[in-house]
N, C-alpha and C positions, 0 to 999 in steps of 0.2 A: 443411447448417449445422445447427451445435450448441444444444440448446434453451437458453441462457441466457438473466439478466436484467442489465443492464447500467445502473451504478446514475452517483454523483458524492459525491468529500469533498470537504465546503466546506471545504476546507484555507483557499484568498487571498485568506476571510475569515477565516477564524481563528486562522492563523503572518500574525504583523505582523513591524514590524524587533524589539520587544522581547522574540520568543518569541510561544509558542501563547499565548490570550486566549479560553480554551474558556465564556465566558458564555452567559446564556439570553437575554442585549440582541445577543449577536452577531451569538450563534445567529438571532433570529427577523431579523436585517437579512438576514441569508444565505438564508434560509429565505422569507422574501419576495421576495428578488429569485429566486431558484430554480425558485420553479414558477412563472415566463412560461416557463420554457424542456419540453422536451419531462420534463428524468432527476425522478425521482418518488423513485427508490431511494438510500436519502445514507447512508455513511461510517458508523454508527453508535459514536457517541464521546460517553455525555452530558453533559454541566453537571454538578460536585460537589455542585448547587444542584437537580438532580434524579433522582427512581427511574426504574426500567423502563417504568413505569408513566405516568409526569411524562414523562419524554422524546417515550415514544410520542406520548402524546397532546398533543403540543410537535407533530410532524412532523405525524398525522391534521389536527392545527388548518389547515397548509396543503400538506394532498392529499399528505402523501414517507411511505417508511416506510420503515427500520431492513433496511440494509445488511451484511455482516461489518463488522464492527469490528475493533478490530487489541496487541493486547499484547503491550511489553515486555519483556524479558529482563532484568529490575536482574543483574545476576554475581553483585551484594553479599548481595542481601539473604539475611536466615536466614528471611525468611518465602514464601521464590519458590511456592511449593506452594501453601499460602492463597490469597495475590493473583491467580494465575492460577483456580484454584477459584470467587474473587470474581467475576473475571471471568469466564467461564467462564456460570456460571449467568444473569449482568445480560444477555449477550448469548443464553442462552435464554431464560428469562422475553418479549425484548426479539423473538425467534421467530425468531433468528439457530440457522443449522446447522452453520455454519462462522464461525474466526476468523482473523483472522492475527499471525501469531505473528514477530514478530522478536526481535533484541539491543536492548539501548542504542545509539545514536552515545559511539563512547571523546573522551575526548583530545586519547588516539595518530591518533586516521581519522579526528580531524574536522579537524587537522594536517597531514594528510597521507592524505589523501582515497582511494578506489579503488584503488589497488597492494597492501590487503592488508596496509600497512606494517605491520612487527611480526611477522606470523606470528600463526597459530592461535592464541590465549588458550587454554588451561586450562582447565578445568573448561568448558567452553562447551557441547560439546556432550551432557557427563553435563544442565548446566540447560539444553539442547531440555527434552532425554526426559523431566528434569522436569516442565516446562515441561507440554508435549506431554503426557503420564502423568491428572498433573491436570487438565489442560484436558477431557480423552477419559472420566472421571472423570460430566462434569455432559451429558455429549450433544452434545457441540460438539465439533465437526472442524477441531486448528489447525492452521491453509499456517507452516509454512517462505518467511517475504516478507526477503529478506536486501535490505541497505537500506545505499548505501552511508558512510562512513562507522564502520556498525556494528563489531562484530566479524563478524562475515561477510556477504561479501561480496564475493573472487572468486569466481572458476568452483572454486576448488584446494577450499573452505571448507565454500561449496554442498557441493558433494559428496561431503565426507568427514561434510559435519550428516544427507543425503539417504542416506548407504546408512552409518553408523552407527546410525539411530534409526529403527525399525523403521514403514514402513508402517502399521501396525494402530493404530500413536498416533502418525504426522508426517504430516501430505498435502502438498503444494510448492503457493506462494498464488505465482506468478514478481511483476515487479515490466516490464514493459519497459526501463521507466525509468536504472532502478534496473543494473537489467545491462548495457545495453546503455554504460552510464559509465563499469566499471568492464571494458566493453573484452571481451562477449561477446556473443558475438548470439544474442541473444533467442528464435528460432525456433528451434535448433540445438542447446542446453540445454533447452529448453519439449518439445524433440518430444521427446526423451530420458527424461524425468520426466515425461511424458504423463498416462499412466495414471494419475500421483497429482496433478498440477494437477483440485484444489475451486473453486478463486477465480482473482482474478486485479486487479493493474493494472493498468489501460492510459495508457502515458507518454511523455510523444516525447521526444530529448536536440539538440542538436545537435550532431555529433561533432566539429568541428569544435574546437567551444567549447569542449570535451571533453576535448577532447587541448590544447588548446594553455595549456586549467587546471593541468592534469595535467603537461604541459613549463616550468612558470611551479614550479610546489610551491607552489599556490592553496586555500587554508583550503576545506572545504566551504564555510562560507559567503562566503567572494571568489569562491567559482563559482560561487555557487548564484543573490549578490545585489550586491552591488559593482563586483567585478575583472568577471567572465567574467556570461552567458545561457546558462549550460546546456539547465534548462527552456525547453518552451515549450508551447505550445495542440499537440496528437495531427494530425497530418499536417503544422506546419510546417514540425519537427525534420528528424529524420535513420533513425526507429527503423520496420522492413518491419515496421509492425503489422499490415498484412491479412496474411504470415505466420507472424508468433506466429499470431493469432487460430488457425488456417486449421491450426495442431498438435491442439487442442483434437481434441478423440475425438469420435465421433457421442453416446456417454453422459453426457459434461458437461454438467451443467443447471444451475449454479449463477452467483455472480456474478462481471464486471468490470465492477469497480472505475476510473474514470474520476479523475486526479489529475492537477492544476499545478500544484505546490509554492509555482513565484512566477512569475504570468502572464506572455506576453510583453502581452499584452495592454493598449488601456490600459486597460478597468477592470477589477473579476472578473465584472461583466453578462457582455460583451462576451468575456473569452474562454473563461464556461458554452457562451454559445451556440455562439461558433465550439468547442468539444468535442461541441455536439450537432449542427452538421454533419455534423463529421467524420461521429459517429457513423451518423446519418440515413443519413447519402450513402455509407455501405460497411459497413453491419447493417441501415438500414428500421428502419419505428420499434418494430418489435413487439414492439423488445428494451429501451423501454423500462421 
């Protein structure tokens, strides 16, 4: 078994019907509930009101600690490298040595998710490469994180980026749920790039719902929130999560971050408890 840690993204509390509400009061509510579960590592995303030291102190108040955060590349930003360096510096100050690196969601792919609508946008590879180089310069390893609805979502796009940007500046940070929703078998792709995986998101999907949403040409938000229930807690969907984890080499000692974007359980706490039960049952308690 690889020597990794398992953390949690508090998305169920932070992500609501009106979008992200990343504030200290919301985080305090989330952390107070999360600390009643085995999870201790938290996806690091400081609210605007807190610097790295303040955010770390907030986590420590609830017996929690930082796990790798997430940097989203804005393809239209003129200050991409400066923004990437600032984000990486915060992650480094928090003690993280890796960060997930993604591209932002696009209007077209929100409307037609999971199929690579419109093809790979010009400039995506160059932008990822520039952001990765900037993050690496701060002593943090960026890990490419494909995301349905973003500029990098289907297998050919993932391979194009990983094969074009040197492994010396860009690692791989797969998300089992986003890969599966995009029609990829996570374990297959992960095994082929296993030597570049430094962190991962553990997420489950109802593949039947994903296909129904695709057949209906449902938007990203219809697929995940209103008309279909694509996301679910680990073990309640159709992704072979143990097979995906088994692809990690013995040398892997990074974080696996559990994500349930939209809980299927009745409450956020119940959802997190179900996630903890799956992790404990399949990976043991030493990973928390």
